[in-house]
All heavy atoms as TSV, in Angstrom:
chain	resi	resn	atom	element	x	y	z
A	1	MET	N	N	-9.245	7.017	7.691
A	1	MET	CA	C	-9.644	7.618	8.955
A	1	MET	C	C	-8.704	7.196	10.084
A	1	MET	O	O	-8.373	8.013	10.936
A	1	MET	CB	C	-11.084	7.233	9.281
A	1	MET	CG	C	-12.115	7.958	8.435
A	1	MET	SD	S	-13.833	7.463	8.753
A	1	MET	CE	C	-13.994	7.746	10.490
A	2	ALA	N	N	-8.301	5.926	10.072
A	2	ALA	CA	C	-7.413	5.455	11.137
A	2	ALA	C	C	-6.086	6.208	11.114
A	2	ALA	O	O	-5.539	6.545	12.162
A	2	ALA	CB	C	-7.177	3.958	10.999
A	3	ILE	N	N	-5.582	6.489	9.924
A	3	ILE	CA	C	-4.319	7.224	9.814
A	3	ILE	C	C	-4.488	8.632	10.376
A	3	ILE	O	O	-3.648	9.112	11.126
A	3	ILE	CB	C	-3.844	7.264	8.351
A	3	ILE	CG1	C	-3.477	5.850	7.879
A	3	ILE	CG2	C	-2.659	8.198	8.183
A	3	ILE	CD1	C	-3.264	5.723	6.394
A	4	ALA	N	N	-5.588	9.282	10.042
A	4	ALA	CA	C	-5.828	10.651	10.504
A	4	ALA	C	C	-6.025	10.719	12.016
A	4	ALA	O	O	-5.501	11.624	12.676
A	4	ALA	CB	C	-7.048	11.228	9.796
A	5	PHE	N	N	-6.762	9.773	12.581
A	5	PHE	CA	C	-7.076	9.826	14.012
A	5	PHE	C	C	-5.960	9.291	14.902
A	5	PHE	O	O	-5.772	9.757	16.006
A	5	PHE	CB	C	-8.368	9.077	14.313
A	5	PHE	CG	C	-9.596	9.798	13.841
A	5	PHE	CD1	C	-10.471	9.185	12.958
A	5	PHE	CD2	C	-9.890	11.088	14.256
A	5	PHE	CE1	C	-11.609	9.846	12.510
A	5	PHE	CE2	C	-11.008	11.746	13.815
A	5	PHE	CZ	C	-11.874	11.127	12.943
A	6	ARG	N	N	-5.226	8.297	14.430
A	6	ARG	CA	C	-4.228	7.635	15.274
A	6	ARG	C	C	-2.792	8.073	15.035
A	6	ARG	O	O	-1.931	7.842	15.885
A	6	ARG	CB	C	-4.312	6.115	15.075
A	6	ARG	CG	C	-5.656	5.531	15.394
A	6	ARG	CD	C	-5.682	5.108	16.798
A	6	ARG	NE	N	-6.942	4.448	17.110
A	6	ARG	CZ	C	-7.124	3.752	18.181
A	6	ARG	NH1	N	-6.145	3.600	19.028
A	6	ARG	NH2	N	-8.283	3.202	18.417
A	7	SER	N	N	-2.494	8.611	13.862
A	7	SER	CA	C	-1.132	9.023	13.492
A	7	SER	C	C	-0.095	7.942	13.783
A	7	SER	O	O	0.825	8.141	14.587
A	7	SER	CB	C	-0.756	10.305	14.232
A	7	SER	OG	O	-1.658	11.333	13.938
A	8	PRO	N	N	-0.222	6.780	13.138
A	8	PRO	CA	C	0.733	5.694	13.402
A	8	PRO	C	C	2.127	6.057	12.895
A	8	PRO	O	O	2.268	6.806	11.929
A	8	PRO	CB	C	0.161	4.517	12.615
A	8	PRO	CG	C	-0.666	5.132	11.550
A	8	PRO	CD	C	-1.194	6.414	12.128
A	9	PRO	N	N	3.160	5.533	13.548
A	9	PRO	CA	C	4.528	5.835	13.108
A	9	PRO	C	C	4.846	5.152	11.784
A	9	PRO	O	O	4.217	4.156	11.419
A	9	PRO	CB	C	5.394	5.267	14.238
A	9	PRO	CG	C	4.566	4.207	14.851
A	9	PRO	CD	C	3.139	4.669	14.728
A	10	LYS	N	N	5.816	5.687	11.075
A	10	LYS	CA	C	6.261	5.080	9.818
A	10	LYS	C	C	6.810	3.684	10.090
A	10	LYS	O	O	7.373	3.425	11.148
A	10	LYS	CB	C	7.354	5.926	9.161
A	10	LYS	CG	C	6.947	7.345	8.886
A	10	LYS	CD	C	5.983	7.435	7.743
A	10	LYS	CE	C	5.682	8.895	7.436
A	10	LYS	NZ	N	4.444	9.109	6.785
A	11	GLY	N	N	6.593	2.776	9.160
A	11	GLY	CA	C	7.117	1.421	9.295
A	11	GLY	C	C	6.151	0.435	9.931
A	11	GLY	O	O	6.497	-0.729	10.099
A	12	CYS	N	N	4.947	0.886	10.288
A	12	CYS	CA	C	3.955	-0.039	10.845
A	12	CYS	C	C	3.604	-1.097	9.806
A	12	CYS	O	O	3.590	-0.829	8.607
A	12	CYS	CB	C	2.677	0.696	11.230
A	12	CYS	SG	S	2.773	1.557	12.783
A	13	ILE	N	N	3.324	-2.285	10.261
A	13	ILE	CA	C	2.929	-3.372	9.366
A	13	ILE	C	C	1.415	-3.428	9.322
A	13	ILE	O	O	0.754	-3.484	10.353
A	13	ILE	CB	C	3.499	-4.715	9.852
A	13	ILE	CG1	C	5.024	-4.658	9.834
A	13	ILE	CG2	C	2.989	-5.850	8.969
A	13	ILE	CD1	C	5.688	-5.861	10.464
A	14	HIS	N	N	0.878	-3.406	8.114
A	14	HIS	CA	C	-0.573	-3.488	7.903
A	14	HIS	C	C	-0.862	-4.846	7.290
A	14	HIS	O	O	-0.572	-5.093	6.121
A	14	HIS	CB	C	-1.021	-2.357	6.981
A	14	HIS	CG	C	-2.486	-2.348	6.706
A	14	HIS	ND1	N	-3.412	-2.046	7.668
A	14	HIS	CD2	C	-3.178	-2.607	5.573
A	14	HIS	CE1	C	-4.621	-2.114	7.136
A	14	HIS	NE2	N	-4.501	-2.467	5.874
A	15	HIS	N	N	-1.396	-5.775	8.092
A	15	HIS	CA	C	-1.639	-7.148	7.640
A	15	HIS	C	C	-3.108	-7.338	7.312
A	15	HIS	O	O	-3.977	-6.995	8.099
A	15	HIS	CB	C	-1.212	-8.143	8.717
A	15	HIS	CG	C	-1.322	-9.555	8.262
A	15	HIS	ND1	N	-0.392	-10.124	7.425
A	15	HIS	CD2	C	-2.254	-10.497	8.505
A	15	HIS	CE1	C	-0.756	-11.370	7.173
A	15	HIS	NE2	N	-1.882	-11.609	7.816
A	16	THR	N	N	-3.379	-7.894	6.134
A	16	THR	CA	C	-4.750	-8.144	5.697
A	16	THR	C	C	-4.837	-9.505	5.027
A	16	THR	O	O	-3.830	-10.168	4.787
A	16	THR	CB	C	-5.201	-7.090	4.661
A	16	THR	OG1	O	-4.405	-7.225	3.485
A	16	THR	CG2	C	-5.095	-5.688	5.204
A	17	ASP	N	N	-6.073	-9.880	4.721
A	17	ASP	CA	C	-6.258	-11.052	3.871
A	17	ASP	C	C	-6.067	-10.607	2.422
A	17	ASP	O	O	-5.656	-9.488	2.166
A	17	ASP	CB	C	-7.628	-11.689	4.093
A	17	ASP	CG	C	-8.783	-10.745	3.805
A	17	ASP	OD1	O	-8.575	-9.707	3.150
A	17	ASP	OD2	O	-9.909	-11.053	4.231
A	18	ARG	N	N	-6.367	-11.459	1.471
A	18	ARG	CA	C	-6.145	-11.120	0.066
A	18	ARG	C	C	-7.406	-10.590	-0.608
A	18	ARG	O	O	-7.610	-10.782	-1.800
A	18	ARG	CB	C	-5.615	-12.336	-0.686
A	18	ARG	CG	C	-4.214	-12.696	-0.274
A	18	ARG	CD	C	-3.672	-13.821	-1.135
A	18	ARG	NE	N	-2.261	-13.998	-0.848
A	18	ARG	CZ	C	-1.290	-13.483	-1.574
A	18	ARG	NH1	N	-1.570	-12.762	-2.624
A	18	ARG	NH2	N	-0.041	-13.693	-1.255
A	19	GLY	N	N	-8.234	-9.899	0.134
A	19	GLY	CA	C	-9.447	-9.317	-0.429
A	19	GLY	C	C	-9.123	-8.293	-1.502
A	19	GLY	O	O	-8.102	-7.602	-1.416
A	20	PRO	N	N	-9.974	-8.174	-2.513
A	20	PRO	CA	C	-9.688	-7.249	-3.618
A	20	PRO	C	C	-9.554	-5.794	-3.178
A	20	PRO	O	O	-8.803	-5.033	-3.779
A	20	PRO	CB	C	-10.869	-7.443	-4.571
A	20	PRO	CG	C	-11.928	-8.126	-3.792
A	20	PRO	CD	C	-11.241	-8.872	-2.696
A	21	GLN	N	N	-10.255	-5.404	-2.120
A	21	GLN	CA	C	-10.142	-4.022	-1.649
A	21	GLN	C	C	-8.745	-3.733	-1.125
A	21	GLN	O	O	-8.251	-2.613	-1.231
A	21	GLN	CB	C	-11.215	-3.703	-0.604
A	21	GLN	CG	C	-11.057	-4.417	0.717
A	21	GLN	CD	C	-11.710	-5.789	0.769
A	21	GLN	OE1	O	-11.812	-6.489	-0.218
A	21	GLN	NE2	N	-12.160	-6.167	1.951
A	22	TYR	N	N	-8.068	-4.730	-0.554
A	22	TYR	CA	C	-6.727	-4.533	-0.006
A	22	TYR	C	C	-5.645	-4.674	-1.071
A	22	TYR	O	O	-4.537	-4.185	-0.898
A	22	TYR	CB	C	-6.456	-5.527	1.120
A	22	TYR	CG	C	-7.475	-5.451	2.221
A	22	TYR	CD1	C	-8.251	-6.564	2.557
A	22	TYR	CD2	C	-7.697	-4.276	2.914
A	22	TYR	CE1	C	-9.195	-6.496	3.554
A	22	TYR	CE2	C	-8.642	-4.198	3.915
A	22	TYR	CZ	C	-9.388	-5.313	4.232
A	22	TYR	OH	O	-10.327	-5.247	5.214
A	23	CYS	N	N	-5.953	-5.371	-2.159
A	23	CYS	CA	C	-4.985	-5.565	-3.249
A	23	CYS	C	C	-5.011	-4.424	-4.259
A	23	CYS	O	O	-4.123	-4.333	-5.098
A	23	CYS	CB	C	-5.289	-6.874	-3.987
A	23	CYS	SG	S	-5.085	-8.338	-2.977
A	24	SER	N	N	-6.019	-3.580	-4.172
A	24	SER	CA	C	-6.172	-2.533	-5.182
A	24	SER	C	C	-4.983	-1.575	-5.180
A	24	SER	O	O	-4.336	-1.338	-4.156
A	24	SER	CB	C	-7.465	-1.750	-4.961
A	24	SER	OG	O	-7.341	-0.895	-3.850
A	25	HIS	N	N	-4.708	-1.029	-6.344
A	25	HIS	CA	C	-3.597	-0.090	-6.505
A	25	HIS	C	C	-3.777	1.137	-5.604
A	25	HIS	O	O	-2.821	1.579	-4.959
A	25	HIS	CB	C	-3.489	0.335	-7.973
A	25	HIS	CG	C	-2.432	1.361	-8.214
A	25	HIS	ND1	N	-1.085	1.060	-8.173
A	25	HIS	CD2	C	-2.515	2.688	-8.466
A	25	HIS	CE1	C	-0.397	2.161	-8.398
A	25	HIS	NE2	N	-1.232	3.161	-8.586
A	26	ASP	N	N	-4.988	1.676	-5.545
A	26	ASP	CA	C	-5.238	2.874	-4.734
A	26	ASP	C	C	-4.980	2.622	-3.251
A	26	ASP	O	O	-4.386	3.457	-2.556
A	26	ASP	CB	C	-6.672	3.370	-4.930
A	26	ASP	CG	C	-6.910	3.937	-6.316
A	26	ASP	OD1	O	-5.921	4.285	-6.996
A	26	ASP	OD2	O	-8.080	4.020	-6.724
A	27	TYR	N	N	-5.416	1.468	-2.750
A	27	TYR	CA	C	-5.228	1.138	-1.332
A	27	TYR	C	C	-3.744	0.965	-1.017
A	27	TYR	O	O	-3.229	1.487	-0.025
A	27	TYR	CB	C	-5.999	-0.137	-0.992
A	27	TYR	CG	C	-6.167	-0.376	0.481
A	27	TYR	CD1	C	-7.225	0.190	1.188
A	27	TYR	CD2	C	-5.277	-1.174	1.192
A	27	TYR	CE1	C	-7.395	-0.029	2.544
A	27	TYR	CE2	C	-5.427	-1.396	2.544
A	27	TYR	CZ	C	-6.483	-0.817	3.210
A	27	TYR	OH	O	-6.644	-1.035	4.555
A	28	GLN	N	N	-3.039	0.236	-1.890
A	28	GLN	CA	C	-1.611	0.020	-1.688
A	28	GLN	C	C	-0.834	1.339	-1.768
A	28	GLN	O	O	0.145	1.531	-1.043
A	28	GLN	CB	C	-1.077	-0.973	-2.728
A	28	GLN	CG	C	-1.587	-2.385	-2.522
A	28	GLN	CD	C	-1.125	-3.000	-1.222
A	28	GLN	OE1	O	0.035	-2.882	-0.844
A	28	GLN	NE2	N	-2.030	-3.651	-0.521
A	29	LYS	N	N	-1.274	2.242	-2.613
A	29	LYS	CA	C	-0.631	3.547	-2.747
A	29	LYS	C	C	-0.777	4.352	-1.448
A	29	LYS	O	O	0.175	4.985	-0.988
A	29	LYS	CB	C	-1.249	4.311	-3.910
A	29	LYS	CG	C	-0.575	5.621	-4.215
A	29	LYS	CD	C	-1.203	6.285	-5.438
A	29	LYS	CE	C	-0.586	7.636	-5.704
A	29	LYS	NZ	N	-1.221	8.293	-6.849
A	30	ILE	N	N	-1.971	4.312	-0.838
A	30	ILE	CA	C	-2.195	5.010	0.434
A	30	ILE	C	C	-1.269	4.454	1.516
A	30	ILE	O	O	-0.672	5.206	2.284
A	30	ILE	CB	C	-3.672	4.900	0.864
A	30	ILE	CG1	C	-4.555	5.739	-0.058
A	30	ILE	CG2	C	-3.855	5.331	2.318
A	30	ILE	CD1	C	-6.037	5.498	0.130
A	31	LEU	N	N	-1.140	3.131	1.557
A	31	LEU	CA	C	-0.241	2.524	2.541
A	31	LEU	C	C	1.194	2.993	2.326
A	31	LEU	O	O	1.881	3.383	3.266
A	31	LEU	CB	C	-0.304	0.995	2.450
A	31	LEU	CG	C	-1.596	0.323	2.890
A	31	LEU	CD1	C	-1.485	-1.187	2.707
A	31	LEU	CD2	C	-1.936	0.657	4.320
A	32	CYS	N	N	1.629	2.959	1.089
A	32	CYS	CA	C	2.998	3.351	0.759
A	32	CYS	C	C	3.260	4.819	1.098
A	32	CYS	O	O	4.282	5.147	1.699
A	32	CYS	CB	C	3.255	3.086	-0.716
A	32	CYS	SG	S	4.945	3.407	-1.217
A	33	LEU	N	N	2.338	5.689	0.738
A	33	LEU	CA	C	2.514	7.119	0.998
A	33	LEU	C	C	2.565	7.448	2.481
A	33	LEU	O	O	3.141	8.455	2.887
A	33	LEU	CB	C	1.385	7.920	0.338
A	33	LEU	CG	C	1.421	7.980	-1.192
A	33	LEU	CD1	C	0.166	8.656	-1.726
A	33	LEU	CD2	C	2.674	8.700	-1.665
A	34	ASN	N	N	1.964	6.585	3.308
A	34	ASN	CA	C	1.941	6.823	4.749
A	34	ASN	C	C	2.965	5.987	5.503
A	34	ASN	O	O	2.935	5.915	6.730
A	34	ASN	CB	C	0.527	6.572	5.295
A	34	ASN	CG	C	-0.413	7.676	4.887
A	34	ASN	OD1	O	-0.392	8.759	5.467
A	34	ASN	ND2	N	-1.217	7.438	3.864
A	35	GLY	N	N	3.865	5.336	4.771
A	35	GLY	CA	C	4.970	4.626	5.406
A	35	GLY	C	C	4.654	3.266	5.976
A	35	GLY	O	O	5.405	2.757	6.803
A	36	PHE	N	N	3.562	2.654	5.552
A	36	PHE	CA	C	3.213	1.323	6.039
A	36	PHE	C	C	3.952	0.248	5.267
A	36	PHE	O	O	4.270	0.417	4.087
A	36	PHE	CB	C	1.713	1.059	5.884
A	36	PHE	CG	C	0.867	1.728	6.911
A	36	PHE	CD1	C	0.397	3.014	6.714
A	36	PHE	CD2	C	0.535	1.069	8.077
A	36	PHE	CE1	C	-0.384	3.638	7.650
A	36	PHE	CE2	C	-0.258	1.692	9.033
A	36	PHE	CZ	C	-0.717	2.971	8.816
A	37	LYS	N	N	4.198	-0.869	5.904
A	37	LYS	CA	C	4.700	-2.059	5.227
A	37	LYS	C	C	3.498	-2.988	5.054
A	37	LYS	O	O	2.882	-3.400	6.033
A	37	LYS	CB	C	5.781	-2.737	6.054
A	37	LYS	CG	C	7.036	-1.902	6.165
A	37	LYS	CD	C	8.105	-2.615	6.925
A	37	LYS	CE	C	9.340	-1.741	7.008
A	37	LYS	NZ	N	10.427	-2.391	7.713
A	38	ALA	N	N	3.169	-3.283	3.808
A	38	ALA	CA	C	2.007	-4.122	3.529
A	38	ALA	C	C	2.356	-5.592	3.736
A	38	ALA	O	O	3.429	-6.055	3.367
A	38	ALA	CB	C	1.524	-3.891	2.110
A	39	SER	N	N	1.428	-6.315	4.348
A	39	SER	CA	C	1.581	-7.740	4.580
A	39	SER	C	C	0.239	-8.404	4.285
A	39	SER	O	O	-0.801	-7.916	4.719
A	39	SER	CB	C	1.986	-7.978	6.039
A	39	SER	OG	O	1.902	-9.346	6.364
A	40	MET	N	N	0.271	-9.499	3.534
A	40	MET	CA	C	-0.975	-10.211	3.222
A	40	MET	C	C	-0.833	-11.670	3.606
A	40	MET	O	O	0.256	-12.233	3.552
A	40	MET	CB	C	-1.301	-10.100	1.736
A	40	MET	CG	C	-1.722	-8.745	1.325
A	40	MET	SD	S	-2.389	-8.806	-0.318
A	40	MET	CE	C	-2.920	-7.122	-0.466
A	41	SER	N	N	-1.956	-12.253	3.969
A	41	SER	CA	C	-1.954	-13.662	4.323
A	41	SER	C	C	-1.626	-14.493	3.087
A	41	SER	O	O	-1.791	-14.051	1.958
A	41	SER	CB	C	-3.304	-14.069	4.905
A	41	SER	OG	O	-4.332	-13.812	3.976
A	42	GLY	N	N	-1.171	-15.698	3.322
A	42	GLY	CA	C	-0.841	-16.590	2.220
A	42	GLY	C	C	-2.079	-16.991	1.440
A	42	GLY	O	O	-3.192	-17.024	1.971
A	43	LYS	N	N	-1.882	-17.293	0.183
A	43	LYS	CA	C	-2.991	-17.682	-0.672
A	43	LYS	C	C	-3.646	-18.947	-0.122
A	43	LYS	O	O	-2.960	-19.938	0.168
A	43	LYS	CB	C	-2.483	-17.919	-2.096
A	43	LYS	CG	C	-3.574	-18.142	-3.091
A	43	LYS	CD	C	-3.010	-18.231	-4.495
A	43	LYS	CE	C	-4.136	-18.420	-5.484
A	43	LYS	NZ	N	-3.627	-18.527	-6.849
A	44	SER	N	N	-4.955	-18.893	0.040
A	44	SER	CA	C	-5.757	-20.019	0.544
A	44	SER	C	C	-5.318	-20.493	1.926
A	44	SER	O	O	-5.426	-21.660	2.257
A	44	SER	CB	C	-5.720	-21.189	-0.441
A	44	SER	OG	O	-6.214	-20.798	-1.690
A	45	ASN	N	N	-4.799	-19.589	2.745
A	45	ASN	CA	C	-4.357	-19.954	4.089
A	45	ASN	C	C	-5.208	-19.215	5.106
A	45	ASN	O	O	-4.925	-18.078	5.466
A	45	ASN	CB	C	-2.876	-19.609	4.273
A	45	ASN	CG	C	-2.344	-20.098	5.606
A	45	ASN	OD1	O	-3.091	-20.573	6.446
A	45	ASN	ND2	N	-1.045	-19.976	5.796
A	46	CYS	N	N	-6.238	-19.876	5.592
A	46	CYS	CA	C	-7.145	-19.231	6.546
A	46	CYS	C	C	-6.586	-19.217	7.963
A	46	CYS	O	O	-7.178	-18.651	8.867
A	46	CYS	CB	C	-8.502	-19.923	6.525
A	46	CYS	SG	S	-8.420	-21.664	6.988
A	47	TYR	N	N	-5.440	-19.836	8.185
A	47	TYR	CA	C	-4.889	-19.922	9.534
A	47	TYR	C	C	-3.818	-18.866	9.818
A	47	TYR	O	O	-3.258	-18.826	10.903
A	47	TYR	CB	C	-4.301	-21.320	9.774
A	47	TYR	CG	C	-5.337	-22.389	9.631
A	47	TYR	CD1	C	-5.339	-23.230	8.532
A	47	TYR	CD2	C	-6.345	-22.532	10.578
A	47	TYR	CE1	C	-6.313	-24.199	8.385
A	47	TYR	CE2	C	-7.322	-23.494	10.442
A	47	TYR	CZ	C	-7.296	-24.332	9.345
A	47	TYR	OH	O	-8.262	-25.281	9.201
A	48	ASP	N	N	-3.513	-18.004	8.853
A	48	ASP	CA	C	-2.478	-16.989	9.045
A	48	ASP	C	C	-2.693	-16.137	10.284
A	48	ASP	O	O	-1.763	-15.842	11.010
A	48	ASP	CB	C	-2.408	-16.060	7.828
A	48	ASP	CG	C	-1.251	-16.393	6.926
A	48	ASP	OD1	O	-0.573	-17.404	7.169
A	48	ASP	OD2	O	-1.023	-15.631	5.983
A	49	ASN	N	N	-3.898	-15.706	10.517
A	49	ASN	CA	C	-4.182	-14.797	11.621
A	49	ASN	C	C	-4.699	-15.504	12.868
A	49	ASN	O	O	-4.986	-14.856	13.858
A	49	ASN	CB	C	-5.211	-13.754	11.191
A	49	ASN	CG	C	-4.659	-12.806	10.163
A	49	ASN	OD1	O	-3.473	-12.559	10.122
A	49	ASN	ND2	N	-5.525	-12.275	9.323
A	50	ALA	N	N	-4.818	-16.802	12.838
A	50	ALA	CA	C	-5.452	-17.533	13.935
A	50	ALA	C	C	-4.771	-17.281	15.283
A	50	ALA	O	O	-5.447	-17.032	16.284
A	50	ALA	CB	C	-5.493	-19.022	13.624
A	51	ALA	N	N	-3.456	-17.319	15.321
A	51	ALA	CA	C	-2.752	-17.133	16.599
A	51	ALA	C	C	-2.959	-15.724	17.151
A	51	ALA	O	O	-3.220	-15.550	18.349
A	51	ALA	CB	C	-1.267	-17.411	16.422
A	52	VAL	N	N	-2.874	-14.726	16.309
A	52	VAL	CA	C	-3.052	-13.344	16.761
A	52	VAL	C	C	-4.497	-13.098	17.180
A	52	VAL	O	O	-4.754	-12.447	18.196
A	52	VAL	CB	C	-2.615	-12.359	15.656
A	52	VAL	CG1	C	-2.934	-10.932	16.044
A	52	VAL	CG2	C	-1.148	-12.519	15.372
A	53	GLU	N	N	-5.447	-13.625	16.423
A	53	GLU	CA	C	-6.856	-13.442	16.784
A	53	GLU	C	C	-7.159	-14.102	18.123
A	53	GLU	O	O	-7.895	-13.542	18.937
A	53	GLU	CB	C	-7.747	-14.004	15.686
A	53	GLU	CG	C	-7.733	-13.137	14.438
A	53	GLU	CD	C	-8.509	-13.748	13.286
A	53	GLU	OE1	O	-9.141	-14.808	13.469
A	53	GLU	OE2	O	-8.481	-13.161	12.195
A	54	THR	N	N	-6.591	-15.257	18.385
A	54	THR	CA	C	-6.779	-15.927	19.678
A	54	THR	C	C	-6.175	-15.102	20.805
A	54	THR	O	O	-6.770	-14.956	21.878
A	54	THR	CB	C	-6.142	-17.330	19.645
A	54	THR	OG1	O	-6.745	-18.079	18.602
A	54	THR	CG2	C	-6.337	-18.048	20.964
A	55	PHE	N	N	-5.000	-14.546	20.579
A	55	PHE	CA	C	-4.337	-13.704	21.571
A	55	PHE	C	C	-5.210	-12.510	21.951
A	55	PHE	O	O	-5.459	-12.248	23.133
A	55	PHE	CB	C	-2.990	-13.239	21.015
A	55	PHE	CG	C	-2.297	-12.224	21.879
A	55	PHE	CD1	C	-1.677	-12.596	23.057
A	55	PHE	CD2	C	-2.262	-10.893	21.499
A	55	PHE	CE1	C	-1.036	-11.663	23.849
A	55	PHE	CE2	C	-1.625	-9.950	22.282
A	55	PHE	CZ	C	-1.010	-10.335	23.460
A	56	PHE	N	N	-5.708	-11.782	20.951
A	56	PHE	CA	C	-6.528	-10.602	21.233
A	56	PHE	C	C	-7.879	-10.979	21.840
A	56	PHE	O	O	-8.418	-10.243	22.665
A	56	PHE	CB	C	-6.703	-9.741	19.984
A	56	PHE	CG	C	-5.490	-8.908	19.695
A	56	PHE	CD1	C	-4.706	-9.172	18.594
A	56	PHE	CD2	C	-5.114	-7.881	20.537
A	56	PHE	CE1	C	-3.575	-8.410	18.331
A	56	PHE	CE2	C	-3.990	-7.120	20.291
A	56	PHE	CZ	C	-3.218	-7.386	19.183
A	57	LYS	N	N	-8.430	-12.122	21.465
A	57	LYS	CA	C	-9.672	-12.582	22.080
A	57	LYS	C	C	-9.463	-12.803	23.570
A	57	LYS	O	O	-10.294	-12.422	24.398
A	57	LYS	CB	C	-10.155	-13.871	21.415
A	57	LYS	CG	C	-11.463	-14.401	21.991
A	57	LYS	CD	C	-11.786	-15.767	21.449
A	57	LYS	CE	C	-11.022	-16.741	22.293
A	57	LYS	NZ	N	-11.301	-18.120	22.159
A	58	THR	N	N	-8.332	-13.396	23.922
A	58	THR	CA	C	-8.019	-13.646	25.330
A	58	THR	C	C	-7.862	-12.333	26.092
A	58	THR	O	O	-8.384	-12.184	27.205
A	58	THR	CB	C	-6.727	-14.478	25.459
A	58	THR	OG1	O	-6.905	-15.704	24.736
A	58	THR	CG2	C	-6.408	-14.773	26.907
A	59	ILE	N	N	-7.169	-11.379	25.514
A	59	ILE	CA	C	-6.996	-10.082	26.176
A	59	ILE	C	C	-8.350	-9.406	26.392
A	59	ILE	O	O	-8.630	-8.895	27.484
A	59	ILE	CB	C	-6.074	-9.160	25.346
A	59	ILE	CG1	C	-4.644	-9.685	25.445
A	59	ILE	CG2	C	-6.154	-7.725	25.837
A	59	ILE	CD1	C	-3.652	-8.900	24.614
A	60	LYS	N	N	-9.199	-9.401	25.374
A	60	LYS	CA	C	-10.511	-8.791	25.511
A	60	LYS	C	C	-11.347	-9.475	26.586
A	60	LYS	O	O	-12.028	-8.818	27.372
A	60	LYS	CB	C	-11.260	-8.798	24.173
A	60	LYS	CG	C	-10.673	-7.854	23.163
A	60	LYS	CD	C	-11.393	-7.967	21.840
A	60	LYS	CE	C	-10.753	-7.100	20.788
A	60	LYS	NZ	N	-11.424	-7.240	19.495
A	61	ALA	N	N	-11.282	-10.792	26.634
A	61	ALA	CA	C	-12.058	-11.534	27.631
A	61	ALA	C	C	-11.556	-11.228	29.047
A	61	ALA	O	O	-12.338	-11.101	29.981
A	61	ALA	CB	C	-11.982	-13.033	27.352
A	62	GLU	N	N	-10.243	-11.115	29.209
A	62	GLU	CA	C	-9.667	-10.829	30.510
A	62	GLU	C	C	-9.986	-9.420	30.991
A	62	GLU	O	O	-10.143	-9.177	32.184
A	62	GLU	CB	C	-8.149	-11.028	30.478
A	62	GLU	CG	C	-7.705	-12.476	30.265
A	62	GLU	CD	C	-8.081	-13.369	31.432
A	62	GLU	OE1	O	-8.029	-12.924	32.587
A	62	GLU	OE2	O	-8.420	-14.534	31.175
A	63	LEU	N	N	-10.076	-8.473	30.059
A	63	LEU	CA	C	-10.400	-7.097	30.442
A	63	LEU	C	C	-11.824	-6.950	30.940
A	63	LEU	O	O	-12.115	-6.104	31.776
A	63	LEU	CB	C	-10.164	-6.149	29.253
A	63	LEU	CG	C	-8.702	-5.899	28.912
A	63	LEU	CD1	C	-8.601	-5.058	27.635
A	63	LEU	CD2	C	-7.977	-5.204	30.053
A	64	ILE	N	N	-12.716	-7.769	30.417
A	64	ILE	CA	C	-14.125	-7.701	30.833
A	64	ILE	C	C	-14.261	-8.378	32.166
A	64	ILE	O	O	-14.800	-7.936	33.102
A	64	ILE	CB	C	-15.032	-8.368	29.794
A	64	ILE	CG1	C	-14.982	-7.574	28.495
A	64	ILE	CG2	C	-16.467	-8.446	30.289
A	64	ILE	CD1	C	-15.668	-8.210	27.332
């Protein structure tokens, strides 16, 4: 749905954790067909997204 509604440009990076839904062949195929570069967090590394999540939390708080 996000691809259909937002029309992201080719080469966008799609970063996820290592959940089975994101590792599946079908999901990876959709990313590839739409020009995404797949990126996954490191194995057993819960801090991969911490800096980005903090950044967006700050932006959201400032907007309110």
